N, C-alpha and C positions, 0 to 999 in steps of 0.2 A: 304578059303572056296569057294565053287562054288555053283551056282544055280542049282536046280534039272534039270537033263538032259543036263547039260552044263559043259564043261571042263574049261571054262573061269571064273576067279575070279570076284565076284560081285564088281562093282566100281560105285562110285557116278558120276554124270554127268560131273564133272570137271576132272574126271580121278582119283580122290582120292579113295582108296579102301574103301568099305563099311564093309569089314570084313577081318580078317587076312588071309594070303596066305601060311604061313608055318605051324604054329601051330594054331588051331582054337582059335578064340577070342584073339589072341596076334598079335600085329603089330610090324614090324620093325621100326627103327628110321626113315627111309626114308618114310615109309607109314604114320607114325605119322605126319611128316612134311607136307606131302601132304594134309592130312586132315585139319591141322591148316591153310595152305594157302587157301584152298578151303572155309573154314569158314570165314576167314578174308575178302574174296572177297565181301561178302554181308555186312559185318560190315563197311568197309571203304567207301562203296558207299551209306550208309544210309544217309537219310536227317538229317539236323540239328535238326529239331523238334523231330524226332524219337530218335536220340541219346540223346538229352538233357533230355527228359522226362523219358527215360530209366535210364539215370544217376541219375535223380532226385529220382526216386524210389529206386535205389540202395543206394543212400546217406541217404535216410530216413530210410531204412532197417538197416543201420549201427547203428542207434539210439538204436535198440533192443540189439545189442551187448554192447554198453555203459551202457544201462539201467540194463541189467542182470548182467554184470560184477560188477557194483557198488552195486547193491542190494545183490548179493552173497557175495561180500567182506564185506559188513556190518554185515552179520549174521554168519560169520565164520572166524576163524583165519588161516585156511588152504588155501594157495595160489592155491593148486591143485583143491580143491573143488570150490573155487571162480571162477576158470577159466572154469569150466565144461560146462557152457552155453554160454561162450564167442563166439563160432563159429556159433551160431544160425543165426545171421544176415547174415553172409557170406554164409550159406547154402541156405537161401532164395535167395540171390543174384545169386549165381552160378547155382544152380538147376533151378531157375526160369528164367535164361537167361537175367538178367538185366546187364546194362553196368557198370563195376567197373573200375576205371582208372588203378589200378595196374594189372588187368587181361589183359589190353590192351598194356602191355609191351611185349606181345608175338605175338598174331596173326597178328595185323597190322604191327608190326616191321618185321615179317617174310616176309610178302608181299612186304615191302619196301626194304628189303635186296635183294630180288629177282628182284628188279627194275621193279616190276609190279605195284607199286604205288609210287608216288613221296614223297619226304620229306615234302613239304608243305601240301600234303593231310594227312600225318601222324600227323603233328602238328595240323591241323584243327581238326582231329578226337580226338586227346588227349585233346585239349582245350575245346571242346564242352562237352565231357564226364566228364572232371574234374569239369567244371562249374556246370554241373548237379549234380554231387556228392556233391560238396560244398553246393549248394543250398538245397539239400535234407538234408544234415547234419545240416545245420543252422536251417532249419524248425524243425528238431527233437530236437535240443538243446533248441529251443524256447519252445517246448512242454514240455520238461523235467523241464525247469527252471520255467515255469509259469502255467503249466497244473496240478500240484499236483500229477503227476505220481509217483514220487519218495517219499518213506517214509523219515522222517526226518534224520534217521541214514544213509540211502542210499544216501541222498542229501549231507550230510557231507562227505561221502566216495567218492562220485563223485568229489567233489571239491579236495580232497586229491589226487585222481588218476590224475586229470588234472594238479594240481600244481606240481606233481612229474616230469612230462614231461616238463612243461614250465619253472619251476624255478630251479629244482634240477639236471637236466641232461645236461651236457655240450653239446655244438653244435656238436663237432666231435663224441661224443658218440651217439648222436641222429642219425647222418648220418650213422654210421656203423651199429647200431642196425636196422635202417630202411633199409639198403642194404640187411641184412640177411632176413628181412621181405619181401622185394621185390623178393628175391630169392625164398622164400617159396611160394608166391602167383603165380609167373610165373611157378614154378615147378608144382603146382596144375593144372594149365591150361594145361601144357604139358601132365601130367598123365591123365587128364580128357579126352584128345583125344586118349589116348592109351587104355582106357577101353571102354566097350560096354554097361554095365548095370548100372542102377541107384543106386543100392545098393553099388557097388563098388565106384562110384563117391561120394556117401554120406559118406562113411567111409574115403575116402582119404581127402575130404574137411574138415570133422570134425577134424581128427587128425592133419592135417597141420595147420589149424587155431588155434587149441588148443596150438600149439607150440609158438604162438606169445605172449600170456600173460605169459606162463610159462617161456619163455626166456627173459621176459622183453623187447620185441621188440616193434617197432612202426609202425602203418599203417597210411598213410597220411589222409585218409578220417575219421578214428576214431579220429586222432589227431586234425583235423579241428573241429570236433564236440565238442571235449573236450575244445578246445580254445574258441569256441563261447559260450559254457556253462559257462566257467569261466568269460568271458566278461559280461554275463548277470547277474550272481549272485555275481561277485566280482568286482575288479577294474582293470582288465587286459586291456591293450590298444591293439587295433587291429594291429597296425604296429609292436609293439614289439612281439606280439604273432606270427605273420606271419614270421618275420625275424629270431626270435630266436627259433621257434618251428616247425611251419608248413612247411616252405621252406626247411630246412635241411632234414626233414623227406621225403618231396616230392622228392628232389634230390636223396636221398639214395634209396628210393623205385624204382625210375626210373632206376638208374644205376644198382641196384641189379638185377632187372628183365631183363633189356635189355642185360647187359654184362655177368652176371653170368649164365644166363639160355638161353636166346634166341640166342645170338651169339655163345656160346659154343655148344649148340645143333645144330645150323645151320652148323657149321664146322665139326661136327662129323657125319653128314649125307653125303651121296655120291652124285656125280653128277647125279645119277639116280633118285634123289628125284623129278625131274620135267619131267621125261619121261612119261608124261600123255597127254591126248588129248589137253587140253587147251594150253599147253606150247610146243606143238610139234615142233614148229619152233623157240622157245626161243624168242618170240616177246617182248623183254624188252624195257623199256624206254631208250632213250639216256641219257648220263651223264648229259647233260644240262637240259633235261626234268626232270630227277630224282631230280636235285637240285632246279629247278625253278618252276616245275609243269606247270600249264596252261599258265604262263608267257612265257614259251619257247615252248609250244605246248601241248602234252598230259600230263595228270596228272595221268592216269590210263590206264591199258591195258584191253580191253574188254575180256569177257569170251571166245568168239569165234570171230575170224576175219580172213576171208579166203583170204584177199588181200595179195599178195606178195609184196616185196619191189619194188616199181615202180621207174624206172629211168625216170625222167622228160625229154622229148624231147623239147628243147627250141624252136623248129620250129613248134610244134603242138599247137593246140588250144583245151584244155581239158575242158569238162563240166562234173561236178559231179552231179548226180541225185540221192539223197537219197529218198527211197520210203518205205512206211510201208506196202503196199499191192500191189504186182505185178498184181493181178487180175483187180484192178480198176484204176491203175495209168499209164496205157498204153499211154493215151494222153499226159501226162507230158513227158514221154520218147520220144514220137514222136516229140514233140515240141523241145526238146533238139537236136534231130537228124536234125531237119530242121535248127536250128541255126548253128550247127557244120558243116553241109554240105556246108555252105557258105564260110567256110574257106578251104584253100588249104590242110591243114593237121588237119582236125577236128577229135576229139576223144570224145566219150561219155562213161562215167564210171557210171554204175548204181549200186548202193549199197542198198541191201535189209536189212533194220535194223529191227531186231526182238527183242522186248523188253521182257526180261526174268524176272520172279519174283526174288527178292533178296533171297528168302528162297529156291529157286529151287536147288541151288548149292549143298546142302548136303542131300536133301530129295529124289532126283530122281537118276535113274541109268544113267551110261555113255551112254547108247543107246539113251537116250532122246535127247542129242545134235546131235548125228548121224541122228536121225529121223528129227530134225529141219533143219539141213543143207541139208539133202537129199531133203526134201520137198521144201526148198528155191531154191535149184538148179533146181528142176523140174519147179517151177514157173517162174524162171528167164529164162528158155529155151524159153518160149513164149515171154518174153520181148525181148530176143535176136533177134527174128524173125523180130521185128520192125526195129532193126538196120540194117538188111540185105537189106532193101529197100532204104538205103541212102549210099551215098559215104562217110562213116565215119568209123574209127576204133572203135569197140564196145567191151566193157568188163564189166563184172559183178563180184560182190563179195557179201559176206553175213557178217553181224555183229550180234552177239547175245550178248546183254548187258543189264543190268538193267538201264543204263543211255543213252537211245536212242538219245535224242535230243543233249546232249553235245558231243556224239560221232561223230555227223556230223562235228563239228568244229575240233575235233581231226583228223578226216579223211581228212578234207580239208587242214589242216597243214601238214599232213603226205604226201599226194600225190600232193599237190600244184596245184590245178586246176586254170583255168582262171575264171571260173563261176561255182556257185552252183545254180542249179535250183530245187526248191522244192515246194511242195504244201502247201497251208494254209487252214486249216479247222479243225473242231472238230474231224474228223476221221483221221487227218493227224498227223505227228510227233509233230506238235505244241501242241496237246493235252497233251503230256507228259512233255512238257518243264516246266510247272509251278509246276510239282510234283518233279522236280529235284532241285539241289542246286541253289541259286541265280545266274542268268546268265547275269545280266545287263552288267557287265564289259566285260564279254566274248563276248557278242554280240556287244559291242562298239569297239572291236578290231578285225575287220573282217580279215580273212586270204586272201580273194579274193573278187570278185564281187559276189553279191547275188541277185537272181531274185526269188521272192516269188509269187506264182501263186494262184489266186482264180479262179478255173476252172469252166467255163460255156461253155464247148465245145471246147475251145482253137482254135477257127477259126481265123486265121490271115489274112482274106481277107481284112478287112478295120481296120487300126490301128490308134488310136488317141494318140498323144503325147502332153500333156500340158507341157509347159516349160517357165521358166524365166532364163534359164541358170543354171550352176553348174555341178558338176561331175556326179551326179545321173541321171540328164537329158541326159548327154553325154552317159551314159550306155544305157538308153532308146533308144537313136538314133542308137547306134551300133546294138542293138537287132533288131530294125525295119529295118535297112539296110540289115541285114542277112536274115530276113524273106522276104523282097522284092526281094532279089537276088534268094532265093530258091523257093518260091511259088508265086512270083509276087504280094506281098501284096501292097494294096493302103495305102498311108500314108498321115495323116492330122496332121498339127501342130496347137496348140492353145496357144495364149498368152492373158492374161487378164490385162487390164489397168484400171486406176481409172475412166476415163470419156471420152466422145468423144473428148475432147481437146487433149488427150494423144494418139490418134489413130495413128498419123503419127510417133511419137517416137516408138510406139509398132510395127508398120510395119517395120521400119528400123531395130530394134532389131531382129525381127523374120527372116527377109531376111538375115541378116548377120549370124545369128545362123544356118540357113538352109544351107547356103553356106559353113560354117565352117565344118558342119557334113555331107556333100555330099548329102544333101536332097533338092537340088534346085527344083526338079520336084514335091516335096510334096505340096499338097494344104495347104493354110495357112488361119487361122481364127483369127481375133482380136475381143475380146469381151470387150466392153466398160462399162459393168455394175459394175465392181469392185468386183463382187461376184464369187469367184473362184469355189466354190462347185457347185453352180447352173450352171455356165458356162460349167463345165466338164459334168455334168449330161445331159445338153441340147445337147452338141455336141456328147456325147456318144450314143444318141438315133439312130444314123445312123452308128455306129461302131460295129465291132465284137470283138474288143480287145482294151483296154486302157492300156498304159504304163505310170506309174507314178513314178517319182523320190522321194526319201526321202527328208525331210527337214533338217535344221541344227541340229535338236535334234535326228536325226537318225530314223530308222524304225524297225530294227530287235529287238532291246532291248525293244521297246514299244509294239510290237507284243507279245513278251514273257510275259510282265507284264499285258497284256490286257488293255493297256492305250492308244492305238492308235485309236482315234475316226475317222473312215473313213465311214461316213454315205453313201458316194456315192457308196461304194462297194455293199451295199444292195439296192441302188436306181437304179443302172444301171443293164441292163439285159445281158451285154456282160462279157467276161472274163477280169479280172483285173490282171496286172502284176506290182508288186512293186519292184522297182530297188534301190539298195544301193551299193555304192562303198566304199572300205576301205578309211579311212581318218586318218591322224596323228593329231587328235585333242588334244589340251592341256587340262589339268584339268579345266582351266578357260573357255575354249570353251564348254566343256561338261556341266558345271554348268550354264553358262550364254548364251550359243548359239554362233555360229559362222556364219558369213554371206556367207560362201563359198558354202553352199548347195542350192539346188533348193527350192525356197520358194513359187513358183507359182504352188502349187499342191493342191490335196484334203485335205492336213493336214494344210493348211494355215488358219485355223480358230481355235478358242480356244477350250478348253476341254468341255466347256458347249454346244458347237455347234453354238454359236453366231458368226456372221461374224465380225471380227475386221476391222480396217482401211485397205482399199485395199493396197496391195503390188505391187508397180509398178516399173518396170525397166526402167530407163530413160538414154538416152545417154548424 
């Protein structure tokens, strides 16, 4: 079909067709597959809370199926009549858009088969949905057992139905019956994407799920609800019920859906199935990323990513600058150019990250992404003019993705920069970090150096570096040297000691540290108050920029969690740059702290804001 006045078929923003192209309202297998992959895109990137509660609602809706099947079976001797209302709970789930585990043997698996999502991402999605389904089913069973919902005859029939599966059906019979049920559910999902109207979906869902009771088949969420009900009103043990009943059904449903429908349908489509805008360059995960997910790099391919495969020049110094708004973050880009121009082969890569709604993939036309990328390219032209004023190689790209913050780390691992320079603030990419999946471990395994900027003009005229040594202060020194070489920045070093008695030791340390980092000409200050926070605030009064290194507990992960108490950021009037270097910290170091990081910073006081015992570096 085509839009009025156009010869082009209507397509969703991911490139998946919104209507049939050969026969009106009928899709080819390639087109159905495209629609499934496009829908799976927003499912597999959903947050854990969203997935769990959607699964919880689906699990509770299954209670309706169990309730009606038991009630109808109690009042009729006909198995066909008893099964007539069995599909009602599934209709609620599928038409209502809830997350049911057996449905998810198709869309997320299709995305994984295309190496657009990793296997760990698939298992995460499955486990959250299944946990939600089981929790909802358990709540429903509790209501049926103790809520007086079932009539006495129906309660007896519910026990008989449950015991038939648990005690009377052999494990291998359960497995194969469940495999056919999994085939039916995954087939329903496939057909659901092949039809366009709700009436057709309703008929397909009803007839398909009617086949489960009529064929004496088993569905894992219904089976779990039956098991819990039998535990509550009988003497069934949990372990026995899971191992002898639920798990065989779970395995059967999974293999039936994945192997008999998803894989078969995948291989009966042609290579043209991904000739759509999002996958124009077939930007799949590597085999290692596909198997290990975020442990090896990316776990998901963004909706749009205009960067080409970059070949890293080992002699260049590359700075990655992720920005959310090219109109307001020009100062950040200029700062990156100043740092990079101090290198012989400096390169600045600005990536505009556009956060797209999860639901956008199926509801808007393909022209939407074209419009977004064109507008991004136009805005990035103004940013590129900044790079023309410096002796650096300059490049830009655009990412459109519902996971904007996590894609910063994916891009860093993909292009392997030396430094990521990004803004920190409510209107920056940080604001989306806490809405995405937990990122503590991700931010504890940095792919490169990170410099996070609280912008108050980014004037590098007078730079203050508080230090007591450590790799993160070393990064601060490197940045300061680059700005000194580029714009002639004045540099002052600050070291805080316990008392006037420790001044001599502090001066020796600061002198050796300055020499080690080629900052012999920098002015040096020794504060003997032992109050790190107040010392930095006092010295920053005459500074235009403060460079602060992270502590042993890290910085990025705590920024994401909003647990980094940096009162000095609000007390000083100048720009603050927070520096953190990658570190190979053990689990013990992460739990209890390691002494390798710089401890003489604004974070050297406890979470309540009280100043602990002063931390002094002594020779």
